[in-house]
KELO-436971 format. One line per field, with one value per residue: x, y, z of N, C-alpha, C in turn. Coordinates in steps of 0.2 Angstrom, whole numbers. Each point is the difference from the previous one (the first is absolute). Layout:
n_X c(X_...) .
n_Y c(Y_...) .
n_Z c(Z_...) .
ca_X c(X_...) .
ca_Y c(Y_...) .
ca_Z c(Z_...) .
c_X c(X_...) .
c_Y c(Y_...) .
c_Z c(Z_...) .
END
This chain:
n_X c(69_-2_5_-3_1_0_-1_3_-5_5_-5_-5_4_5_-3_2_-1_-5_3_-7_2_5_-4_-5_4_3_-6_-2_6_3_0_3_-2_2_-5_5_-5_5_-7_3_-6_3_4_-5_-1_-4_-6_2_4_-3_5_-1_6_0_6_-4_-6_3_3_-6_-2_6_0_-7_1_5_-4_-4_4_2_-7_-1_5_-2_-5_6_-3_-5_0_-3_4_-5_1_-7_-4_-3_-5_6_2_-5_-4_5_-1_-6_1_5_-4_-3_-3_-3_1_-4_3_-5_1_-7_1_-1_6_-3_5_0_-7_1_5_-4_-5_4_3_-6_-2_6_-1_-6_3_3_-7_2_-2_-3_2_-6_4_-3_5_-4_-5_-2_-5_-1_0_2_3_-1_-4_4_-3_5_-5_-1_7_-2_-2_-3_6_-4_-5_5_2_-6_-3_6_0_-6_1_6_5_5_2_2_6_2_2_6_-1_0_-2_5_-3_6_-3_5_2_1_-5_1_5_3_0_-4_3_0_6_-1_-3_4_-3_5_-4_-3_6_-3_-2_4_-5_-3_-1_-5_-2_2_-2_-5_-1_7_0_-4_2_6_-3_-4_6_3_-5_-1_6_-1_-5_2_5_-5_4_0_-5_-2_-6_5_1_4_-4_5_-4_-1_-5_-3_6_1_-6_2_6_-4_5_-6_-3_-6_-1_7_-2_-6_3_5_-5_-4_5_3_3_4_-1_-5_5_4_-6_-1_7_1_-6_4_5_-4_-2_6_0_-5_2_6_-3_-3_6_3_-4_1_6_-1_-3_3_6_-1_-6_4_1_-7_0_-5_4_-4_2_-6_2_6_2_5_0_4_6_3_5_4_-1_-6_-1_4_-3_-6_1_2_-6_-3_-4_5_-3_2_-6_-4_4_0_-6_-1_5_-3_-6_3_2_-6_-5_-1_-6_-1_-5_1_6_-2_-4_5_5_-4_-2_7_2_-5_1_7_4_-5_5_0_-4_-2_1_-3_-6_1_1_-5_-3_3_-2_-6_4_-6_1_-6_-2_-2_5_4_-2_-1_5_3_-4_1_6_0_-3_4_1_1_3_-6_0_6_2_-1_6_2_-2_3_-3_-6_1_2_-5_-4_2_0_-6_-1_3_-3_-3_3_4_-3_6_-4) .
n_Y c(1779_2_-2_-6_2_-6_2_-6_1_-3_-5_-4_2_-3_1_-3_-7_0_5_1_2_-5_-5_3_0_-6_-2_4_-1_6_2_-5_1_-7_0_-1_1_-1_-2_5_1_-4_3_2_1_-5_1_-5_5_-2_-3_5_0_-6_-2_-6_3_4_-5_-4_6_1_-7_1_5_-3_-5_4_2_-6_-2_5_-2_-6_4_2_-1_3_-2_5_-1_1_3_-1_4_-4_2_-1_-6_-3_5_-1_-7_1_5_-4_-5_5_-4_-4_-7_-2_-6_-3_-6_0_2_-5_-2_2_-2_-6_-1_1_-4_-4_1_-1_-5_-2_2_-2_-5_0_2_-5_-1_-5_-5_-3_-4_-3_-6_-5_-3_-1_0_-6_2_3_5_3_-5_2_-6_5_5_4_5_-3_0_-7_1_-5_-2_-5_5_3_-6_-2_6_1_-6_0_7_-1_3_-4_7_0_-3_5_0_-2_6_0_6_2_6_1_3_4_-3_5_-2_-6_1_-1_-7_0_1_-5_2_1_-6_-3_2_2_3_2_2_-6_-3_-4_1_-6_4_-4_6_2_6_2_3_1_0_5_2_0_2_4_1_1_4_3_1_2_3_2_0_2_-5_3_-2_5_-4_-4_6_2_1_5_4_3_1_0_-1_-4_-3_0_-1_-4_-5_-3_0_0_4_2_-1_4_4_0_1_5_-1_0_-6_-5_1_-4_-3_0_-1_-4_-2_0_-4_-3_0_-2_-5_-1_0_-4_-3_1_-1_-5_-1_1_-3_-5_1_-1_-5_-3_1_5_-3_-1_6_-1_0_4_3_-5_-2_0_-7_0_-4_2_-2_6_-2_4_-3_5_-4_-2_7_2_-5_2_6_-2_-4_2_-2_-5_3_-6_-2_3_-2_-6_0_2_-5_-4_2_0_-6_-3_2_-6_-2_-6_-1_-7_2_4_-4_-5_5_2_-6_-2_5_-1_-7_-1_5_0_2_7_-2_6_-2_-6_3_5_-6_-3_6_-1_-6_0_-3_-4_5_-1_7_-1_-4_4_6_-1_-3_5_5_-3_-2_6_-2_5_-4_2_-6_1_-2_3_-7_0_1_-7_-3_2_-5_1_7_0_-4_4_5_-4_-2_6_1_-6_3_-2_5_4_1_4) .
n_Z c(428_6_3_0_6_1_6_0_4_1_1_0_-5_3_-6_-6_1_-4_-2_1_6_0_-2_3_6_-2_-1_5_4_0_7_4_6_1_5_5_4_4_2_4_-2_-5_3_2_6_0_0_-3_-1_-6_-4_-4_0_1_3_1_1_4_2_0_3_3_1_1_4_3_1_2_4_1_0_3_3_0_1_3_6_4_7_1_5_4_5_1_2_-4_4_3_-2_-1_4_4_0_0_4_3_-1_2_6_-5_2_6_-1_3_4_0_6_4_4_5_3_-4_1_6_-1_-4_4_5_-3_-1_6_2_-4_3_5_-3_0_4_-5_6_-5_2_2_-2_3_5_-4_1_3_-6_3_-5_1_6_2_4_2_2_0_-5_1_-1_6_-3_2_2_2_3_2_2_2_3_3_1_3_2_-3_0_0_-7_1_2_-6_1_1_-6_0_3_1_3_5_-1_6_4_4_-1_4_6_-1_5_5_3_2_-6_1_5_5_3_4_-6_-1_0_-6_-3_-5_0_-5_-1_0_-7_2_-4_-6_0_7_0_-5_2_5_-4_-3_6_2_-6_0_6_0_-6_4_4_3_6_3_-3_1_-1_-3_5_-5_1_-3_5_-5_6_2_-6_1_7_-3_-3_3_1_-6_4_-5_1_6_-1_-5_5_5_-3_-5_6_1_0_7_3_2_-6_-4_5_0_-7_1_5_-5_-5_4_1_-6_0_5_-3_-6_2_4_-5_-4_5_-1_-7_2_4_-2_5_-2_-5_3_1_6_-1_-5_-3_6_3_1_3_-4_4_6_-2_2_4_-3_2_6_0_-2_5_4_-2_0_6_-1_5_-4_-1_-6_-1_-3_4_4_-3_-1_6_1_-5_3_6_-1_-3_4_0_0_-1_-4_0_0_-5_-3_1_-1_-5_-2_0_-4_-4_-1_0_-3_-4_-5_0_-5_2_7_-2_-3_5_4_-3_1_6_2_-3_-4_0_5_0_0_-7_-2_3_0_-7_-1_4_-3_-6_2_2_-5_-2_-5_-6_-2_2_-7_0_-2_6_2_-1_6_4_4_-3_0_6_1_-3_4_5_-2_-2_6_0_-6_-5_-1_-4_0_3) .
ca_X c(-4_4_1_-4_4_-4_3_-3_1_-1_-1_-1_-1_7_1_-1_-5_-7_-1_-3_2_7_-1_-4_4_5_-4_-3_5_6_5_-3_4_-2_2_-3_2_0_-3_2_-6_-1_5_-1_-4_-7_-4_0_7_4_2_-4_4_6_6_0_-4_4_6_-3_-2_6_2_-5_1_6_-1_-4_6_4_-4_0_7_0_-4_3_-2_2_-5_1_-2_1_-3_-4_-7_-1_-4_5_5_-2_0_7_3_-5_2_7_1_-5_-5_-7_-5_3_-4_1_-5_-4_-1_-7_0_-1_7_3_-4_1_7_-1_-4_5_4_-4_-1_6_1_-5_2_5_-4_2_-5_2_-4_0_-1_-2_4_2_-5_-2_-6_0_-6_-6_-2_-4_-7_-4_4_3_-4_-4_4_-2_4_1_5_-2_-4_5_4_-4_-2_6_3_-5_-2_6_6_7_3_6_5_3_7_5_1_6_5_-1_3_0_2_6_0_6_2_-6_-1_2_-5_1_2_-5_1_-3_-7_-2_3_5_-3_-3_4_2_4_0_-4_2_-6_2_-3_3_-5_1_-4_4_0_-7_-1_3_-3_-6_2_2_-6_-3_5_0_-7_0_5_-1_-1_-5_-6_1_-4_3_6_-1_2_-2_2_4_1_-4_4_1_-6_-1_4_-2_5_-3_-7_-5_-2_5_0_-6_0_5_-3_-7_-1_5_-2_0_-5_-5_3_4_-5_-3_4_-1_-6_0_4_-5_-5_4_-1_-7_0_4_-5_-5_1_2_-7_-4_3_-2_-7_-1_5_3_-3_5_5_-3_0_-7_-1_-6_-5_-1_5_5_-3_2_3_7_3_6_5_7_5_-2_1_7_2_-2_5_7_0_1_-7_0_-3_6_-1_-1_6_4_-3_1_7_1_-3_4_7_0_-5_-5_-3_-5_-7_-2_4_-3_-6_1_2_-6_-5_3_-1_-7_-4_3_2_-6_2_-3_3_4_7_4_1_5_6_1_2_7_5_-1_3_-5_-5_-5_-5_-7_1_2_-5_-6_1_0_-7_-4_2_-3_-8_-3_1_-6_-3_-2_-2_6_0_6_5_-1_3_7_3_-1_5_6_1_0_7_6_0_1_7_4_3_6_-3_3_3_-3) .
ca_Y c(-3_-2_-8_-3_-4_-4_-3_-6_-1_-7_-1_-7_-2_0_-5_3_-3_1_7_4_7_1_-1_6_6_-1_1_7_5_0_-3_-2_0_-4_2_-4_4_-3_5_-1_-2_-7_-3_3_-4_1_1_-7_-1_-4_4_0_-4_-3_-1_-5_3_6_-3_-2_6_2_-4_0_7_-1_-4_5_5_-4_-1_7_2_-4_3_6_5_-2_1_5_-2_5_-1_5_0_1_7_5_-1_-1_7_3_-4_2_6_0_-4_2_-5_3_-4_-6_-6_-4_-5_2_-5_-1_1_7_4_1_5_7_2_2_7_6_1_3_7_3_1_5_7_1_-2_-6_-5_-7_-5_-6_-6_-6_-5_-5_-6_-4_3_8_2_2_-7_-4_0_4_6_-2_0_-6_-6_-4_-1_-7_-2_-5_3_4_-4_-4_5_3_-5_-1_5_4_-3_3_3_-3_4_5_-1_5_5_-1_5_5_6_3_7_0_4_2_-5_-5_-2_-7_-4_1_-6_-1_5_6_0_-1_3_-5_-5_-6_-3_-5_-5_0_-5_-6_-2_-5_3_6_4_2_-3_-6_-5_-2_-4_-6_-4_-3_-5_-6_-4_-4_-6_-5_-3_-4_-5_-4_-7_-1_4_7_1_-3_4_7_5_6_4_6_6_6_6_4_2_5_6_1_-2_-4_2_-5_-2_-4_-6_-3_-3_-5_-6_-2_-5_-5_-6_-6_-4_4_2_6_5_2_5_6_4_2_6_5_2_5_7_2_3_6_4_1_4_7_3_1_6_6_1_1_4_-1_-5_-6_2_0_-6_-3_-1_2_-2_5_-1_-6_-7_-4_4_-1_3_4_-4_1_-6_-5_3_0_-7_-2_3_-3_-7_-2_-2_-6_-5_-1_1_7_3_-1_4_7_1_0_6_5_-1_0_5_-4_-6_-1_1_-5_2_7_-1_-3_4_4_-3_0_7_2_-5_-3_6_5_7_4_-2_6_0_-5_2_5_-3_-3_5_2_-5_-4_3_1_4_5_2_-3_-7_-1_2_-3_-7_0_1_-6_-5_3_0_7_2_3_-6_-4_-7_-4_-5_1_-5_-4_2_0_-6_-3_3_-3_-7_0_3_-5_-5_3_2_-6_-2_5_7_5_6_6) .
ca_Z c(5_6_1_5_5_5_6_2_8_2_8_0_-7_-2_-6_-6_-4_1_4_-5_2_-3_-7_-3_0_-5_-6_-1_1_-4_4_6_5_5_6_6_7_6_4_7_4_0_5_6_5_0_7_3_2_-5_-6_-6_-5_3_-3_-6_-6_-2_-4_-6_-4_-2_-6_-5_-4_-3_-7_-4_-3_-4_-6_-4_-2_-6_-6_-2_4_7_4_4_7_5_7_3_-2_-7_-1_1_-5_-8_-3_-2_-6_-5_-2_-2_-7_-5_-1_-2_3_4_0_6_2_6_5_3_7_2_1_-7_-4_3_-3_-7_0_2_-6_-5_2_-1_-7_-4_1_-6_-6_-3_2_2_-3_4_-3_4_-3_6_1_-5_-4_1_3_-5_-3_5_-2_5_2_7_6_0_0_5_6_0_-5_-5_-5_-4_-4_-5_-5_-4_-5_-5_-5_-1_-3_2_-6_-1_3_-4_-1_1_-6_-4_0_6_0_7_2_3_6_3_5_1_7_2_4_7_4_6_5_-3_0_7_6_2_5_-4_-5_5_-3_-8_-2_-2_-5_-5_-6_-2_-4_-7_-5_-3_4_0_-6_1_5_-3_-5_4_2_-5_-2_6_-1_-6_0_6_-1_5_0_2_6_5_1_3_-5_1_-6_3_-4_2_1_-6_-2_4_-3_-7_-4_-5_-1_1_-7_-2_4_-2_-6_0_3_-1_-5_1_4_-4_3_5_6_-2_-1_6_3_-3_1_7_0_-3_5_4_-4_1_7_0_-3_5_6_-3_-1_6_3_-4_1_8_3_7_4_1_5_6_4_-1_-7_-3_5_5_6_-2_0_6_5_1_6_-1_4_-4_0_-5_-6_-1_-1_-7_-5_1_0_7_2_2_-5_-4_-7_0_2_-6_-5_2_0_-7_-3_2_-3_-7_-3_-4_2_-5_2_5_6_2_3_6_5_1_4_7_3_2_4_6_4_0_0_-5_-6_-4_2_-4_-6_0_0_-7_-4_1_-2_-6_-6_-5_3_-4_5_-1_1_7_5_-2_3_7_2_-2_4_6_-1_0_-7_-4_-2_6_-2_0_6_4_-1_6_6_0_1_-7_-5_2_-2_-8_-2_1_-6_-6_-1_1_-6_-2_-3_-5_4_-3) .
c_X c(5_1_-4_5_-5_4_-4_2_-1_-1_0_-1_7_2_0_-5_-7_-1_-3_2_6_-1_-3_5_5_-3_-1_5_5_6_-4_5_-2_3_-3_2_-1_-3_1_-6_-1_5_-1_-4_-7_-3_0_8_4_2_-5_4_6_6_0_-3_4_6_-3_-2_6_2_-4_2_7_-1_-4_5_4_-3_0_7_1_-3_3_-2_2_-7_2_-2_1_-3_-3_-7_-2_-3_5_5_-2_-1_6_3_-4_3_7_0_-6_-5_-7_-5_4_-5_1_-5_-4_0_-7_0_0_6_3_-4_1_6_-2_-4_5_4_-4_-1_6_2_-5_2_5_-3_3_-5_3_-5_0_-1_-2_4_2_-4_-1_-5_1_-7_-6_-2_-4_-7_-5_4_3_-5_-5_3_-3_5_2_5_-2_-4_4_4_-4_-2_5_3_-5_-1_5_5_6_3_7_6_3_8_5_2_7_5_-1_4_0_3_7_0_7_3_-5_-1_2_-6_2_3_-6_1_-2_-8_-3_3_5_-3_-4_4_4_5_0_-4_3_-5_2_-4_3_-5_2_-4_4_-1_-8_-2_4_-3_-6_2_2_-6_-3_5_0_-7_0_5_0_-2_-6_-7_0_-4_4_6_-2_2_-3_3_5_1_-3_5_1_-6_-2_3_-1_6_-2_-7_-4_-2_5_0_-6_1_6_-3_-6_-1_5_-3_-1_-5_-4_4_4_-5_-3_5_0_-6_0_4_-4_-5_3_0_-7_0_3_-4_-6_1_2_-7_-4_3_-2_-8_-1_5_2_-3_5_5_-3_0_-7_-1_-7_-6_-1_5_4_-4_3_3_7_3_6_5_6_5_-2_1_8_3_-2_5_7_1_1_-7_0_-3_6_-1_-1_7_5_-2_2_7_2_-2_5_7_0_-5_-5_-2_-6_-7_-2_3_-3_-7_0_2_-5_-5_2_-1_-7_-3_3_2_-5_2_-3_3_4_7_4_1_5_7_2_2_7_4_0_3_-5_-6_-4_-5_-7_0_1_-6_-7_0_-1_-7_-4_1_-3_-7_-3_1_-7_-4_-2_-3_6_0_7_5_-1_4_8_3_-1_5_7_1_1_7_5_-1_2_8_5_3_6_-3_4_3_-3_1) .
c_Y c(-3_-7_-2_-5_-3_-3_-6_-2_-7_-1_-7_-3_-1_-5_4_-4_1_6_5_7_2_0_6_6_0_2_7_5_0_-3_-2_1_-4_2_-4_4_-5_5_-2_-2_-7_-3_3_-5_1_1_-7_-1_-4_5_-1_-5_-3_-1_-4_3_6_-3_-2_5_3_-4_1_7_-1_-4_4_5_-3_-1_7_1_-5_3_7_6_-1_2_6_-2_6_-2_6_0_1_7_6_-1_1_7_3_-3_2_7_0_-3_2_-5_3_-4_-5_-6_-4_-5_2_-6_0_2_8_4_1_5_7_3_2_6_6_1_3_7_4_1_4_7_2_-1_-6_-5_-6_-5_-6_-6_-5_-6_-5_-6_-4_3_8_2_1_-7_-4_1_4_6_-2_0_-6_-7_-4_-1_-7_-2_-5_3_5_-4_-3_5_3_-5_-1_5_5_-3_3_2_-3_5_5_-1_6_5_-2_5_6_6_3_7_-1_4_1_-6_-5_-2_-7_-3_1_-7_-1_5_7_1_-1_4_-5_-5_-6_-4_-6_-5_0_-6_-6_-3_-6_2_6_4_1_-4_-6_-6_-3_-5_-6_-5_-3_-6_-6_-4_-4_-6_-5_-4_-5_-5_-5_-7_-2_3_7_1_-3_4_7_5_7_5_5_6_6_5_5_3_7_7_1_-2_-5_1_-6_-3_-5_-7_-4_-4_-5_-7_-3_-6_-6_-5_-6_-5_4_3_6_6_2_5_7_4_3_7_6_2_6_7_2_3_6_6_2_5_7_3_2_6_7_1_2_4_-2_-5_-6_1_0_-7_-4_-1_3_-2_6_0_-6_-7_-4_5_-1_4_4_-4_1_-5_-5_2_-1_-7_-3_3_-3_-7_-3_-2_-6_-6_-1_3_8_4_0_5_8_2_1_7_6_0_2_5_-4_-6_-2_1_-4_2_7_-1_-4_4_6_-3_-1_7_1_-5_-1_6_5_7_3_-1_5_0_-5_3_5_-3_-3_6_2_-6_-3_4_0_3_4_1_-4_-7_-2_1_-3_-8_-1_1_-6_-5_2_0_7_3_2_-6_-4_-6_-5_-4_1_-6_-5_2_-1_-7_-4_2_-3_-7_0_3_-5_-6_3_1_-6_-2_5_6_3_6_6_6) .
c_Z c(6_1_5_4_5_6_2_7_2_8_1_-6_-3_-5_-6_-4_3_5_-5_1_-4_-8_-3_0_-5_-7_-1_1_-5_4_7_6_6_7_6_6_6_5_7_4_0_5_7_5_0_7_4_3_-5_-5_-6_-5_4_-4_-6_-6_-3_-5_-6_-5_-3_-6_-6_-4_-4_-7_-5_-3_-5_-7_-4_-2_-6_-6_-1_4_8_4_5_7_5_7_2_-2_-7_-1_1_-6_-7_-3_-2_-6_-6_-3_-3_-7_-5_-2_-2_4_4_0_6_0_6_5_4_7_2_0_-7_-4_2_-3_-7_0_1_-6_-6_1_-1_-7_-4_1_-5_-6_-4_3_2_-3_4_-5_5_-2_5_0_-7_-5_1_3_-5_-4_5_-3_5_2_7_5_0_-1_6_6_1_-5_-5_-5_-5_-5_-6_-5_-4_-5_-6_-5_-1_-4_3_-6_-1_3_-5_0_2_-6_-4_1_6_-2_7_0_3_6_3_5_1_7_2_4_7_3_5_5_-2_1_7_5_3_5_-3_-4_4_-3_-7_-2_-2_-5_-5_-7_-1_-4_-7_-5_-3_4_0_-7_0_5_-3_-5_4_3_-5_-2_5_-1_-5_-1_7_-1_5_-2_2_6_7_2_3_-5_1_-5_3_-4_3_2_-6_-2_4_-2_-7_-5_-5_0_1_-7_-3_3_-3_-7_-1_2_-3_-5_2_4_-4_3_5_6_-1_-1_6_4_-3_1_7_0_-3_5_5_-3_1_7_0_-3_5_5_-3_-1_6_4_-3_2_8_3_7_4_2_5_7_4_-1_-7_-2_5_5_6_-3_1_5_5_1_6_-2_4_-4_0_-5_-7_-2_-1_-7_-5_0_-1_6_4_4_-4_-5_-7_-1_1_-6_-6_1_0_-7_-3_2_-4_-8_-3_-4_3_-5_3_5_7_3_4_6_6_1_5_8_4_2_4_7_4_1_1_-6_-7_-4_2_-4_-7_-1_0_-7_-5_0_-3_-7_-6_-5_3_-6_5_0_2_7_5_-2_3_7_2_-1_6_7_0_0_-7_-3_-2_6_-1_0_6_4_-1_6_6_0_0_-7_-5_2_-3_-8_-2_1_-5_-6_-1_2_-7_-2_-3_-5_4_-3_5) .
END
């Protein structure tokens, strides 16, 4: 009987724990070949004139892939790393190493889905199957109390029904034993200069987060330790989990976070904080399933309306000043400078500068969403574009209450940040 070799194609799932795709491959294959492709299309310029992936996120990605490679090396194998289009590279790898099947996690955004389809077509010509897994959400699609086409557009209805009628499946452990295909050359991780055109390669990132599963799990432990040892009231502290960058690359599983937090909290305030983190996981699921249901509507200026909800102007100077932190509003400018330098701002800060962009500057929200796509290390298409659409009043959930006006948000922001904070 011929040997069964499975290629495990990693994308935004850069972890060993709670990884059904990897676990099943190890269980069913005689040997596995883990592969990661740096797709050049992810580092090009968009129609908005922004980068699809900025310097900060690119560095976080490189860190995350390196950590995954180190994890496989500890198990006695390695991660094959290459630069190029997966639909071009994977078939040649399949032929070279006698691969019988390819496993990967399915994405929901149009561009990522298109890449999956192109790769599937290329593999099918070799009579090799591309098996799809879904591992980015708290709830599995098949466990939802409704089919995708019938998911409520209202977030509150989605959460209430899902919470009441669905269960979060237990995490899958890391396989005990791995058998790897030996390869001639595993490939070197790229430098930033390998991924970007010289004109776009401007500066070296100054990240206060390092990508990878190891750091993600450590950060979760730090959050829990801080909350449970905090002498002050948790509600009086600017406590931000900051786990979203690792979530966006799949360095940590949403189910891992859920089960670590769900039974914790010695008092109401600790429990309330953990519940807010879990609420964020529900929002993340909601936007991913909405992208699966509605697709490209999230990328249009008018979104789900016949026309935009507000009249916006085309003003390149205002747009540039907002990006560069030169609007004249001290708080907005400080947030935008931090975004550019570190690639991360918390949710309260994001909504404040989004409201300023829409209400005060009256610019097209899609231009702001595209800039966030470039700058955020935790960028995820569904969460980013979904949130911007909601705040612009053109999202699919038209029952969602709009945020307070900018002045009210600013006052609340200042009050909130007067207290000390957990550095996240």
